[in-house]
TIGU-378842 format. One record per atom (N, C-alpha, C): residue number from 0; residue in one letter; atom name; x, y, z. Coordinates in steps of 0.05 Angstrom, whole numbers, plus 5000, padded with zeros to 4 digits. Example, Ala and Ser with C-alpha at 12.3 -4.5 7.8 and 13.67 -1.06 7.14 Angstrom:
(0 "A" "N" (5264 4886 5156))
(0 "A" "CA" (5246 4910 5156))
(0 "A" "C" (5264 4934 5156))
(1 "S" "N" (5257 4955 5142))
(1 "S" "CA" (5273 4979 5143))
(1 "S" "C" (5258 5001 5157))
***
This chain:
(0 "X" "N" (2311 2016 2265))
(0 "X" "CA" (2339 2032 2247))
(0 "X" "C" (2333 2034 2224))
(1 "X" "N" (2338 2053 2209))
(1 "X" "CA" (2334 2054 2185))
(1 "X" "C" (2357 2045 2168))
(2 "X" "N" (2350 2034 2134))
(2 "X" "CA" (2365 2024 2122))
(2 "X" "C" (2384 2036 2113))
(3 "X" "N" (2409 2022 2114))
(3 "X" "CA" (2433 2045 2099))
(3 "X" "C" (2434 2032 2068))
(4 "X" "N" (2430 2004 2065))
(4 "X" "CA" (2428 1994 2042))
(4 "X" "C" (2406 1979 2033))
(5 "X" "N" (2397 1980 2000))
(5 "X" "CA" (2368 1966 2001))
(5 "X" "C" (2377 1961 1967))
(6 "X" "N" (2372 1937 1968))
(6 "X" "CA" (2366 1920 1936))
(6 "X" "C" (2337 1912 1935))
(7 "X" "N" (2327 1925 1905))
(7 "X" "CA" (2297 1917 1896))
(7 "X" "C" (2301 1904 1874))
(8 "X" "N" (2292 1877 1874))
(8 "X" "CA" (2296 1863 1845))
(8 "X" "C" (2319 1861 1831))
(9 "X" "N" (2340 1850 1847))
(9 "X" "CA" (2366 1856 1832))
(9 "X" "C" (2365 1829 1816))
(10 "X" "N" (2373 1828 1788))
(10 "X" "CA" (2389 1800 1779))
(10 "X" "C" (2409 1814 1765))
(11 "X" "N" (2421 1790 1756))
(11 "X" "CA" (2451 1788 1741))
(11 "X" "C" (2450 1766 1724))
(12 "X" "N" (2448 1774 1695))
(12 "X" "CA" (2457 1752 1679))
(12 "X" "C" (2480 1756 1663))
(13 "X" "N" (2487 1727 1651))
(13 "X" "CA" (2517 1728 1633))
(13 "X" "C" (2509 1711 1612))
(14 "X" "N" (2524 1719 1583))
(14 "X" "CA" (2517 1700 1559))
(14 "X" "C" (2541 1689 1565))
(15 "X" "N" (2538 1659 1563))
(15 "X" "CA" (2563 1641 1564))
(15 "X" "C" (2554 1629 1542))
(16 "X" "N" (2572 1639 1511))
(16 "X" "CA" (2574 1628 1487))
(16 "X" "C" (2537 1634 1475))
(17 "X" "N" (2522 1608 1470))
(17 "X" "CA" (2493 1610 1465))
(17 "X" "C" (2477 1607 1479))
(18 "X" "N" (2487 1603 1509))
(18 "X" "CA" (2476 1601 1535))
(18 "X" "C" (2471 1625 1547))
(19 "X" "N" (2445 1632 1558))
(19 "X" "CA" (2439 1646 1583))
(19 "X" "C" (2440 1638 1608))
(20 "X" "N" (2458 1654 1626))
(20 "X" "CA" (2457 1642 1652))
(20 "X" "C" (2447 1664 1676))
(21 "X" "N" (2438 1656 1692))
(21 "X" "CA" (2421 1678 1712))
(21 "X" "C" (2434 1675 1732))
(22 "X" "N" (2457 1693 1739))
(22 "X" "CA" (2464 1686 1776))
(22 "X" "C" (2449 1694 1799))
(23 "X" "N" (2440 1714 1797))
(23 "X" "CA" (2411 1730 1814))
(23 "X" "C" (2390 1735 1799))
(24 "X" "N" (2371 1721 1816))
(24 "X" "CA" (2344 1728 1801))
(24 "X" "C" (2325 1739 1824))
(25 "X" "N" (2321 1770 1816))
(25 "X" "CA" (2301 1777 1830))
(25 "X" "C" (2302 1784 1860))
(26 "X" "N" (2327 1795 1880))
(26 "X" "CA" (2335 1790 1905))
(26 "X" "C" (2328 1823 1915))
(27 "X" "N" (2313 1820 1932))
(27 "X" "CA" (2311 1843 1949))
(27 "X" "C" (2317 1833 1972))
(28 "X" "N" (2325 1860 1986))
(28 "X" "CA" (2338 1856 2015))
(28 "X" "C" (2346 1888 2024))
(29 "X" "N" (2344 1889 2050))
(29 "X" "CA" (2353 1915 2061))
(29 "X" "C" (2365 1908 2085))
(30 "X" "N" (2393 1928 2085))
(30 "X" "CA" (2410 1920 2111))
(30 "X" "C" (2406 1948 2124))
(31 "X" "N" (2401 1946 2155))
(31 "X" "CA" (2401 1964 2165))
(31 "X" "C" (2425 1976 2178))
(32 "X" "N" (2424 2005 2185))
(32 "X" "CA" (2453 2017 2193))
(32 "X" "C" (2466 2003 2224))
(33 "X" "N" (2486 1998 2221))
(33 "X" "CA" (2499 1979 2240))
(33 "X" "C" (2501 1950 2245))
(34 "X" "N" (2482 1940 2231))
(34 "X" "CA" (2479 1916 2235))
(34 "X" "C" (2498 1898 2216))
(35 "X" "N" (2507 1871 2232))
(35 "X" "CA" (2522 1851 2222))
(35 "X" "C" (2505 1827 2207))
(36 "X" "N" (2501 1832 2183))
(36 "X" "CA" (2488 1814 2164))
(36 "X" "C" (2504 1792 2154))
(37 "X" "N" (2503 1773 2155))
(37 "X" "CA" (2510 1747 2145))
(37 "X" "C" (2499 1740 2120))
(38 "X" "N" (2504 1734 2093))
(38 "X" "CA" (2493 1714 2074))
(38 "X" "C" (2507 1697 2067))
(39 "X" "N" (2491 1671 2070))
(39 "X" "CA" (2499 1642 2069))
(39 "X" "C" (2494 1632 2044))
(40 "X" "N" (2495 1608 2042))
(40 "X" "CA" (2493 1591 2019))
(40 "X" "C" (2513 1574 2009))
(41 "X" "N" (2511 1561 1996))
(41 "X" "CA" (2532 1546 1985))
(41 "X" "C" (2543 1551 1959))
(42 "X" "N" (2568 1548 1956))
(42 "X" "CA" (2580 1550 1936))
(42 "X" "C" (2565 1558 1905))
(43 "X" "N" (2569 1580 1890))
(43 "X" "CA" (2556 1580 1870))
(43 "X" "C" (2524 1586 1870))
(44 "X" "N" (2520 1596 1894))
(44 "X" "CA" (2495 1605 1898))
(44 "X" "C" (2486 1636 1890))
(45 "X" "N" (2510 1650 1890))
(45 "X" "CA" (2503 1674 1883))
(45 "X" "C" (2519 1693 1899))
(46 "X" "N" (2531 1690 1922))
(46 "X" "CA" (2536 1700 1943))
(46 "X" "C" (2557 1723 1935))
(47 "X" "N" (2576 1714 1919))
(47 "X" "CA" (2598 1745 1915))
(47 "X" "C" (2585 1757 1896))
(48 "X" "N" (2571 1747 1877))
(48 "X" "CA" (2555 1764 1858))
(48 "X" "C" (2538 1790 1869))
(49 "X" "N" (2531 1779 1894))
(49 "X" "CA" (2510 1796 1909))
(49 "X" "C" (2526 1813 1922))
(50 "X" "N" (2544 1809 1932))
(50 "X" "CA" (2562 1830 1944))
(50 "X" "C" (2581 1848 1928))
(51 "X" "N" (2584 1841 1908))
(51 "X" "CA" (2597 1852 1890))
(51 "X" "C" (2580 1880 1876))
(52 "X" "N" (2550 1869 1875))
(52 "X" "CA" (2524 1887 1865))
(52 "X" "C" (2523 1905 1891))
(53 "X" "N" (2518 1896 1914))
(53 "X" "CA" (2519 1915 1937))
(53 "X" "C" (2534 1936 1940))
(54 "X" "N" (2557 1930 1934))
(54 "X" "CA" (2584 1950 1943))
(54 "X" "C" (2594 1962 1922))
(55 "X" "N" (2577 1965 1901))
(55 "X" "CA" (2590 1981 1880))
(55 "X" "C" (2604 1971 1863))
(56 "X" "N" (2617 1940 1862))
(56 "X" "CA" (2641 1933 1847))
(56 "X" "C" (2626 1926 1823))
(57 "X" "N" (2603 1919 1812))
(57 "X" "CA" (2591 1916 1788))
(57 "X" "C" (2556 1927 1788))
(58 "X" "N" (2552 1920 1767))
(58 "X" "CA" (2525 1944 1758))
(58 "X" "C" (2502 1911 1759))
(59 "X" "N" (2480 1916 1769))
(59 "X" "CA" (2461 1887 1753))
(59 "X" "C" (2452 1897 1729))
(60 "X" "N" (2439 1866 1723))
(60 "X" "CA" (2428 1866 1697))
(60 "X" "C" (2402 1884 1698))
(61 "X" "N" (2386 1877 1718))
(61 "X" "CA" (2366 1897 1728))
(61 "X" "C" (2357 1897 1755))
(62 "X" "N" (2340 1909 1762))
(62 "X" "CA" (2340 1922 1786))
(62 "X" "C" (2352 1945 1798))
(63 "X" "N" (2350 1958 1826))
(63 "X" "CA" (2364 1976 1833))
(63 "X" "C" (2379 1971 1865))
(64 "X" "N" (2397 1986 1867))
(64 "X" "CA" (2411 1984 1890))
(64 "X" "C" (2411 2019 1907))
(65 "X" "N" (2400 2020 1928))
(65 "X" "CA" (2405 2050 1942))
(65 "X" "C" (2420 2043 1964))
(66 "X" "N" (2443 2068 1967))
(66 "X" "CA" (2458 2066 1988))
(66 "X" "C" (2441 2090 2003))
(67 "X" "N" (2431 2095 2027))
(67 "X" "CA" (2416 2110 2037))
(67 "X" "C" (2391 2118 2015))
(68 "X" "N" (2398 2144 2005))
(68 "X" "CA" (2381 2155 1982))
(68 "X" "C" (2392 2157 1950))
(69 "X" "N" (2413 2145 1954))
(69 "X" "CA" (2429 2150 1926))
(69 "X" "C" (2428 2122 1911))
(70 "X" "N" (2413 2122 1886))
(70 "X" "CA" (2410 2101 1864))
(70 "X" "C" (2444 2093 1853))
(71 "X" "N" (2456 2074 1867))
(71 "X" "CA" (2484 2061 1862))
(71 "X" "C" (2481 2056 1826))
(72 "X" "N" (2458 2046 1821))
(72 "X" "CA" (2460 2037 1795))
(72 "X" "C" (2450 2060 1767))
(73 "X" "N" (2452 2078 1779))
(73 "X" "CA" (2444 2100 1758))
(73 "X" "C" (2474 2117 1759))
(74 "X" "N" (2495 2109 1774))
(74 "X" "CA" (2519 2125 1777))
(74 "X" "C" (2534 2114 1758))
(75 "X" "N" (2552 2135 1742))
(75 "X" "CA" (2578 2129 1725))
(75 "X" "C" (2600 2112 1744))
(76 "X" "N" (2615 2104 1723))
(76 "X" "CA" (2641 2091 1742))
(76 "X" "C" (2660 2112 1755))
(77 "X" "N" (2662 2132 1735))
(77 "X" "CA" (2675 2161 1752))
(77 "X" "C" (2658 2169 1780))
(78 "X" "N" (2635 2164 1780))
(78 "X" "CA" (2619 2172 1805))
(78 "X" "C" (2624 2149 1829))
(79 "X" "N" (2630 2128 1818))
(79 "X" "CA" (2627 2103 1837))
(79 "X" "C" (2656 2099 1839))
(80 "X" "N" (2674 2102 1835))
(80 "X" "CA" (2699 2106 1845))
(80 "X" "C" (2709 2116 1863))
(81 "X" "N" (2702 2136 1870))
(81 "X" "CA" (2705 2153 1894))
(81 "X" "C" (2689 2150 1917))
(82 "X" "N" (2666 2142 1908))
(82 "X" "CA" (2645 2124 1930))
(82 "X" "C" (2656 2105 1944))
(83 "X" "N" (2670 2085 1931))
(83 "X" "CA" (2677 2059 1940))
(83 "X" "C" (2701 2065 1960))
(84 "X" "N" (2716 2086 1954))
(84 "X" "CA" (2736 2099 1966))
(84 "X" "C" (2736 2103 1986))
(85 "X" "N" (2714 2121 1994))
(85 "X" "CA" (2705 2134 2017))
(85 "X" "C" (2683 2129 2035))
(86 "X" "N" (2661 2109 2023))
(86 "X" "CA" (2644 2105 2038))
(86 "X" "C" (2643 2076 2046))
(87 "X" "N" (2658 2063 2032))
(87 "X" "CA" (2653 2030 2031))
(87 "X" "C" (2680 2015 2038))
(88 "X" "N" (2682 1990 2052))
(88 "X" "CA" (2706 1984 2055))
(88 "X" "C" (2700 1950 2040))
(89 "X" "N" (2725 1936 2031))
(89 "X" "CA" (2722 1910 2023))
(89 "X" "C" (2739 1891 2026))
(90 "X" "N" (2736 1871 2041))
(90 "X" "CA" (2756 1847 2048))
(90 "X" "C" (2750 1831 2030))
(91 "X" "N" (2767 1818 2016))
(91 "X" "CA" (2771 1793 1998))
(91 "X" "C" (2785 1765 2008))
(92 "X" "N" (2776 1749 1998))
(92 "X" "CA" (2776 1720 2008))
(92 "X" "C" (2812 1709 2006))
(93 "X" "N" (2822 1731 1977))
(93 "X" "CA" (2849 1729 1967))
(93 "X" "C" (2861 1745 1983))
(94 "X" "N" (2854 1769 1994))
(94 "X" "CA" (2878 1786 2013))
(94 "X" "C" (2877 1812 1989))
(95 "X" "N" (2892 1803 1965))
(95 "X" "CA" (2892 1826 1939))
(95 "X" "C" (2918 1842 1956))
(96 "X" "N" (2929 1846 1968))
(96 "X" "CA" (2950 1863 1976))
(96 "X" "C" (2967 1869 1954))
(97 "X" "N" (2979 1891 1948))
(97 "X" "CA" (3000 1898 1932))
(97 "X" "C" (3026 1884 1939))
(98 "X" "N" (3032 1867 1920))
(98 "X" "CA" (3051 1845 1930))
(98 "X" "C" (3079 1872 1933))
(99 "X" "N" (3085 1892 1918))
(99 "X" "CA" (3109 1905 1928))
(99 "X" "C" (3108 1923 1951))
(100 "X" "N" (3081 1935 1963))
(100 "X" "CA" (3085 1950 1986))
(100 "X" "C" (3086 1935 2008))
(101 "X" "N" (3094 1941 2033))
(101 "X" "CA" (3097 1935 2055))
(101 "X" "C" (3067 1938 2067))
(102 "X" "N" (3062 1926 2091))
(102 "X" "CA" (3041 1919 2105))
(102 "X" "C" (3026 1951 2111))
(103 "X" "N" (3047 1971 2120))
(103 "X" "CA" (3030 1990 2123))
(103 "X" "C" (3025 2009 2105))
(104 "X" "N" (3047 2009 2078))
(104 "X" "CA" (3039 2016 2055))
(104 "X" "C" (3014 2010 2039))
(105 "X" "N" (3005 1983 2047))
(105 "X" "CA" (2984 1974 2038))
(105 "X" "C" (2961 1990 2053))
(106 "X" "N" (2963 1988 2066))
(106 "X" "CA" (2936 1998 2093))
(106 "X" "C" (2931 2029 2084))
(107 "X" "N" (2952 2050 2083))
(107 "X" "CA" (2958 2075 2083))
(107 "X" "C" (2946 2079 2051))
(108 "X" "N" (2948 2061 2029))
(108 "X" "CA" (2943 2072 2005))
(108 "X" "C" (2915 2083 1997))
(109 "X" "N" (2894 2071 2007))
(109 "X" "CA" (2868 2086 2004))
(109 "X" "C" (2868 2113 2015))
(110 "X" "N" (2877 2119 2035))
(110 "X" "CA" (2882 2144 2041))
(110 "X" "C" (2894 2165 2035))
(111 "X" "N" (2915 2148 2020))
(111 "X" "CA" (2932 2170 2005))
(111 "X" "C" (2923 2175 1979))
(112 "X" "N" (2909 2159 1971))
(112 "X" "CA" (2889 2168 1941))
(112 "X" "C" (2879 2195 1953))
(113 "X" "N" (2863 2194 1971))
(113 "X" "CA" (2840 2214 1978))
(113 "X" "C" (2863 2239 1987))
(114 "X" "N" (2883 2237 1991))
(114 "X" "CA" (2906 2259 2001))
(114 "X" "C" (2896 2263 2027))
(115 "X" "N" (2894 2240 2046))
(115 "X" "CA" (2897 2245 2076))
(115 "X" "C" (2925 2251 2086))
(116 "X" "N" (2925 2271 2096))
(116 "X" "CA" (2956 2278 2108))
(116 "X" "C" (2958 2266 2133))
(117 "X" "N" (2941 2249 2149))
(117 "X" "CA" (2950 2231 2166))
(117 "X" "C" (2947 2204 2153))
(118 "X" "N" (2945 2198 2136))
(118 "X" "CA" (2945 2169 2125))
(118 "X" "C" (2967 2152 2135))
(119 "X" "N" (2994 2156 2138))
(119 "X" "CA" (3010 2138 2152))
(119 "X" "C" (3007 2130 2187))
(120 "X" "N" (3007 2157 2197))
(120 "X" "CA" (2995 2144 2232))
(120 "X" "C" (2976 2137 2234))
(121 "X" "N" (2948 2137 2218))
(121 "X" "CA" (2925 2123 2219))
(121 "X" "C" (2923 2096 2216))
(122 "X" "N" (2943 2086 2198))
(122 "X" "CA" (2949 2063 2186))
(122 "X" "C" (2964 2044 2208))
(123 "X" "N" (2981 2057 2216))
(123 "X" "CA" (2999 2043 2243))
(123 "X" "C" (2976 2041 2260))
(124 "X" "N" (2958 2064 2270))
(124 "X" "CA" (2944 2055 2288))
(124 "X" "C" (2923 2033 2284))
(125 "X" "N" (2916 2032 2264))
(125 "X" "CA" (2900 2005 2256))
(125 "X" "C" (2918 1984 2252))
(126 "X" "N" (2941 1983 2247))
(126 "X" "CA" (2954 1954 2251))
(126 "X" "C" (2962 1945 2277))
(127 "X" "N" (2960 1965 2289))
(127 "X" "CA" (2969 1964 2324))
(127 "X" "C" (2946 1948 2331))
(128 "X" "N" (2924 1962 2327))
(128 "X" "CA" (2893 1955 2339))
(128 "X" "C" (2887 1925 2331))
(129 "X" "N" (2900 1911 2310))
(129 "X" "CA" (2888 1888 2306))
(129 "X" "C" (2922 1865 2305))
(130 "X" "N" (2934 1880 2324))
(130 "X" "CA" (2960 1865 2334))
(130 "X" "C" (2982 1855 2319))
(131 "X" "N" (2986 1873 2289))
(131 "X" "CA" (3006 1862 2276))
(131 "X" "C" (3028 1893 2261))
(132 "X" "N" (3027 1908 2287))
(132 "X" "CA" (3043 1936 2285))
(132 "X" "C" (3064 1922 2277))
(133 "X" "N" (3082 1901 2290))
(133 "X" "CA" (3108 1892 2293))
(133 "X" "C" (3109 1888 2264))
(134 "X" "N" (3093 1878 2243))
(134 "X" "CA" (3102 1871 2222))
(134 "X" "C" (3098 1890 2196))
(135 "X" "N" (3092 1920 2206))
(135 "X" "CA" (3087 1942 2187))
(135 "X" "C" (3101 1945 2166))
(136 "X" "N" (3136 1939 2165))
(136 "X" "CA" (3148 1938 2147))
(136 "X" "C" (3150 1915 2126))
(137 "X" "N" (3142 1889 2138))
(137 "X" "CA" (3136 1872 2121))
(137 "X" "C" (3128 1871 2089))
(138 "X" "N" (3135 1859 2070))
(138 "X" "CA" (3120 1849 2050))
(138 "X" "C" (3105 1830 2051))
(139 "X" "N" (3082 1835 2034))
(139 "X" "CA" (3058 1807 2030))
(139 "X" "C" (3070 1780 2034))
(140 "X" "N" (3091 1781 2021))
(140 "X" "CA" (3100 1752 2019))
(140 "X" "C" (3111 1740 2046))
(141 "X" "N" (3121 1760 2068))
(141 "X" "CA" (3130 1748 2088))
(141 "X" "C" (3112 1753 2111))
(142 "X" "N" (3090 1748 2107))
(142 "X" "CA" (3061 1753 2125))
(142 "X" "C" (3052 1727 2116))
(143 "X" "N" (3042 1713 2147))
(143 "X" "CA" (3024 1693 2144))
(143 "X" "C" (2997 1701 2136))
(144 "X" "N" (2979 1678 2133))
(144 "X" "CA" (2948 1688 2115))
(144 "X" "C" (2931 1703 2138))
(145 "X" "N" (2938 1692 2163))
(145 "X" "CA" (2922 1712 2181))
(145 "X" "C" (2932 1740 2183))
(146 "X" "N" (2956 1739 2184))
(146 "X" "CA" (2967 1769 2186))
(146 "X" "C" (2961 1783 2155))
(147 "X" "N" (2959 1773 2132))
(147 "X" "CA" (2955 1783 2112))
(147 "X" "C" (2920 1795 2120))
(148 "X" "N" (2900 1776 2123))
(148 "X" "CA" (2877 1787 2129))
(148 "X" "C" (2870 1803 2140))
(149 "X" "N" (2889 1803 2168))
(149 "X" "CA" (2889 1832 2184))
(149 "X" "C" (2897 1855 2173))
(150 "X" "N" (2912 1860 2152))
(150 "X" "CA" (2927 1875 2139))
(150 "X" "C" (2904 1888 2118))
(151 "X" "N" (2892 1866 2103))
(151 "X" "CA" (2868 1874 2082))
(151 "X" "C" (2848 1882 2103))
(152 "X" "N" (2840 1877 2129))
(152 "X" "CA" (2818 1889 2143))
(152 "X" "C" (2826 1916 2145))
(153 "X" "N" (2850 1922 2156))
(153 "X" "CA" (2858 1949 2163))
(153 "X" "C" (2864 1971 2136))
(154 "X" "N" (2856 1955 2114))
(154 "X" "CA" (2857 1975 2088))
(154 "X" "C" (2834 1980 2087))
(155 "X" "N" (2816 1965 2087))
(155 "X" "CA" (2786 1965 2080))
(155 "X" "C" (2780 1989 2109))
(156 "X" "N" (2787 1991 2129))
(156 "X" "CA" (2774 2012 2146))
(156 "X" "C" (2785 2032 2148))
(157 "X" "N" (2811 2040 2137))
(157 "X" "CA" (2830 2064 2127))
(157 "X" "C" (2814 2082 2133))
(158 "X" "N" (2791 2085 2113))
(158 "X" "CA" (2783 2111 2107))
(158 "X" "C" (2753 2115 2123))
(159 "X" "N" (2745 2103 2144))
(159 "X" "CA" (2721 2099 2159))
(159 "X" "C" (2701 2096 2141))
(160 "X" "N" (2700 2073 2132))
(160 "X" "CA" (2669 2065 2115))
(160 "X" "C" (2646 2062 2125))
(161 "X" "N" (2626 2074 2119))
(161 "X" "CA" (2600 2065 2136))
(161 "X" "C" (2593 2041 2130))
(162 "X" "N" (2605 2027 2116))
(162 "X" "CA" (2591 2001 2114))
(162 "X" "C" (2619 1981 2102))
(163 "X" "N" (2624 1955 2116))
(163 "X" "CA" (2640 1946 2108))
(163 "X" "C" (2637 1911 2093))
(164 "X" "N" (2643 1901 2070))
(164 "X" "CA" (2637 1873 2055))
(164 "X" "C" (2667 1860 2058))
(165 "X" "N" (2648 1837 2068))
(165 "X" "CA" (2676 1819 2073))
(165 "X" "C" (2664 1790 2055))
(166 "X" "N" (2680 1780 2032))
(166 "X" "CA" (2672 1763 2020))
(166 "X" "C" (2693 1738 2029))
(167 "X" "N" (2681 1715 2040))
(167 "X" "CA" (2691 1693 2051))
(167 "X" "C" (2714 1698 2069))
(168 "X" "N" (2716 1717 2090))
(168 "X" "CA" (2741 1724 2100))
(168 "X" "C" (2758 1710 2113))
(169 "X" "N" (2750 1683 2112))
(169 "X" "CA" (2761 1667 2132))
(169 "X" "C" (2770 1638 2106))
(170 "X" "N" (2760 1639 2086))
(170 "X" "CA" (2761 1616 2064))
(170 "X" "C" (2786 1615 2058))
(171 "X" "N" (2806 1624 2061))
(171 "X" "CA" (2844 1620 2054))
(171 "X" "C" (2854 1609 2081))
(172 "X" "N" (2838 1604 2104))
(172 "X" "CA" (2849 1605 2127))
(172 "X" "C" (2847 1582 2138))
(173 "X" "N" (2864 1568 2161))
(173 "X" "CA" (2869 1551 2177))
(173 "X" "C" (2839 1555 2196))
(174 "X" "N" (2833 1534 2213))
(174 "X" "CA" (2811 1538 2226))
(174 "X" "C" (2822 1560 2254))
(175 "X" "N" (2839 1558 2262))
(175 "X" "CA" (2845 1573 2283))
(175 "X" "C" (2853 1603 2276))
(176 "X" "N" (2859 1604 2252))
(176 "X" "CA" (2863 1638 2242))
(176 "X" "C" (2837 1644 2230))
(177 "X" "N" (2822 1632 2222))
(177 "X" "CA" (2795 1634 2212))
(177 "X" "C" (2773 1644 2237))
(178 "X" "N" (2776 1637 2264))
(178 "X" "CA" (2763 1636 2282))
(178 "X" "C" (2770 1667 2300))
(179 "X" "N" (2801 1675 2294))
(179 "X" "CA" (2811 1700 2302))
(179 "X" "C" (2806 1721 2284))
(180 "X" "N" (2804 1713 2262))
(180 "X" "CA" (2793 1735 2238))
(180 "X" "C" (2761 1741 2246))
(181 "X" "N" (2749 1720 2248))
(181 "X" "CA" (2716 1726 2255))
(181 "X" "C" (2717 1742 2288))
(182 "X" "N" (2735 1729 2303))
(182 "X" "CA" (2725 1753 2329))
(182 "X" "C" (2739 1778 2322))
(183 "X" "N" (2760 1783 2307))
(183 "X" "CA" (2770 1808 2299))
(183 "X" "C" (2746 1822 2293))
(184 "X" "N" (2737 1816 2267))
(184 "X" "CA" (2712 1830 2256))
(184 "X" "C" (2686 1832 2274))
(185 "X" "N" (2680 1818 2288))
(185 "X" "CA" (2662 1820 2310))
(185 "X" "C" (2667 1842 2332))
(186 "X" "N" (2693 1847 2336))
(186 "X" "CA" (2696 1869 2359))
(186 "X" "C" (2701 1894 2340))
(187 "X" "N" (2707 1892 2320))
(187 "X" "CA" (2717 1919 2304))
(187 "X" "C" (2686 1929 2295))
(188 "X" "N" (2667 1910 2291))
(188 "X" "CA" (2642 1918 2278))
(188 "X" "C" (2634 1936 2305))
(189 "X" "N" (2632 1923 2336))
(189 "X" "CA" (2622 1938 2350))
(189 "X" "C" (2636 1960 2366))
(190 "X" "N" (2669 1964 2358))
(190 "X" "CA" (2680 1986 2368))
(190 "X" "C" (2667 2008 2352))
(191 "X" "N" (2676 2005 2319))
(191 "X" "CA" (2679 2021 2303))
(191 "X" "C" (2646 2036 2294))
(192 "X" "N" (2627 2013 2302))
(192 "X" "CA" (2601 2017 2296))
(192 "X" "C" (2594 2018 2270))
(193 "X" "N" (2609 1998 2248))
(193 "X" "CA" (2605 2000 2223))
(193 "X" "C" (2589 1979 2219))
(194 "X" "N" (2572 1990 2192))
(194 "X" "CA" (2556 1966 2183))
(194 "X" "C" (2570 1940 2170))
(195 "X" "N" (2566 1919 2171))
(195 "X" "CA" (2581 1896 2161))
(195 "X" "C" (2565 1878 2152))
(196 "X" "N" (2572 1873 2127))
(196 "X" "CA" (2557 1848 2105))
(196 "X" "C" (2578 1829 2101))
(197 "X" "N" (2576 1809 2108))
(197 "X" "CA" (2592 1781 2098))
(197 "X" "C" (2577 1762 2090))
(198 "X" "N" (2592 1752 2065))
(198 "X" "CA" (2582 1723 2051))
(198 "X" "C" (2601 1703 2061))
(199 "X" "N" (2589 1673 2069))
(199 "X" "CA" (2601 1653 2071))
(199 "X" "C" (2590 1630 2067))
(200 "X" "N" (2603 1603 2063))
(200 "X" "CA" (2588 1588 2050))
(200 "X" "C" (2590 1567 2082))
(201 "X" "N" (2598 1581 2097))
(201 "X" "CA" (2611 1557 2124))
(201 "X" "C" (2582 1557 2141))
(202 "X" "N" (2563 1535 2145))
(202 "X" "CA" (2545 1540 2162))
(202 "X" "C" (2556 1551 2196))
(203 "X" "N" (2575 1545 2203))
(203 "X" "CA" (2583 1545 2223))
(203 "X" "C" (2590 1586 2230))
(204 "X" "N" (2596 1600 2204))
(204 "X" "CA" (2601 1621 2214))
(204 "X" "C" (2573 1635 2208))
(205 "X" "N" (2547 1619 2206))
(205 "X" "CA" (2521 1638 2198))
(205 "X" "C" (2509 1641 2223))
(206 "X" "N" (2514 1636 2247))
(206 "X" "CA" (2501 1644 2280))
(206 "X" "C" (2516 1659 2293))
(207 "X" "N" (2498 1669 2310))
(207 "X" "CA" (2507 1690 2330))
(207 "X" "C" (2513 1717 2318))
(208 "X" "N" (2510 1721 2293))
(208 "X" "CA" (2504 1757 2283))
(208 "X" "C" (2483 1765 2281))
(209 "X" "N" (2477 1782 2276))
(209 "X" "CA" (2453 1801 2278))
(209 "X" "C" (2425 1791 2260))
(210 "X" "N" (2438 1781 2239))
(210 "X" "CA" (2418 1763 2215))
(210 "X" "C" (2429 1751 2202))
(211 "X" "N" (2421 1733 2191))
(211 "X" "CA" (2434 1713 2170))
(211 "X" "C" (2406 1708 2151))
(212 "X" "N" (2420 1715 2117))
(212 "X" "CA" (2395 1702 2104))
(212 "X" "C" (2412 1687 2090))
(213 "X" "N" (2396 1672 2071))
(213 "X" "CA" (2407 1648 2051))
(213 "X" "C" (2401 1654 2021))
(214 "X" "N" (2416 1649 2006))
(214 "X" "CA" (2420 1644 1974))
(214 "X" "C" (2415 1612 1967))
(215 "X" "N" (2400 1610 1945))
(215 "X" "CA" (2405 1585 1939))
(215 "X" "C" (2397 1590 1909))
(216 "X" "N" (2411 1581 1890))
(216 "X" "CA" (2406 1585 1856))
(216 "X" "C" (2403 1612 1857))
(217 "X" "N" (2418 1631 1866))
(217 "X" "CA" (2411 1659 1859))
(217 "X" "C" (2384 1667 1866))
(218 "X" "N" (2374 1655 1893))
(218 "X" "CA" (2341 1666 1897))
(218 "X" "C" (2344 1667 1928))
(219 "X" "N" (2332 1687 1942))
(219 "X" "CA" (2335 1699 1968))
(219 "X" "C" (2318 1675 1976))
(220 "X" "N" (2329 1657 2001))
(220 "X" "CA" (2312 1638 2014))
(220 "X" "C" (2290 1653 2033))
(221 "X" "N" (2269 1642 2043))
(221 "X" "CA" (2248 1654 2063))
(221 "X" "C" (2262 1654 2082))
(222 "X" "N" (2280 1628 2088))
(222 "X" "CA" (2288 1624 2122))
(222 "X" "C" (2305 1641 2126))
(223 "X" "N" (2307 1654 2152))
(223 "X" "CA" (2336 1673 2160))
(223 "X" "C" (2335 1661 2197))
(224 "X" "N" (2361 1674 2205))
(224 "X" "CA" (2361 1663 2234))
(224 "X" "C" (2376 1695 2240))
***
């Protein structure tokens, strides 16, 4: 399969006072179309930073990132914003739902931004697909952690992204809800044929996927499973 995403010697540096900190150090990788790739590693290894760079949420200090043949590192923020809305989906550990919007409104929001006339019915269909249609009129504070993450996953999928990024999607959930969310992501990945890139610090979640790679201290390790 051809790659859908490629990083070439990507590094990310920060200045902390008079200190220079390298969070990612010359990471190169390819993600194949339709793949379920897990990026594992301990907390602080650079996983979330790498995911932010691959998804266009942040720019590297050096190196290049390609989505198909498009160089994301040469795109302006005005170009990246519509790209993120239409081409990728992002699931955050902390859900990031809009507190004043219902579950249905949270899911439909990205589609409404692109003026999709079918935003609401498509959002309802997604909520039904993940088993929370009965909660569509509830605000985020009225939902359990597992329900919030299901709503967040629906929001990430509403525009039919080619690639879905998930940053520690079970990190704020108990073990039962965590397993349910992982099963849901696996099922949606198979049904929708969406490329999925997930980061986790949990070794138990690094098995049974198409491929797992590991970061340590900002560097890609040779070991893969």
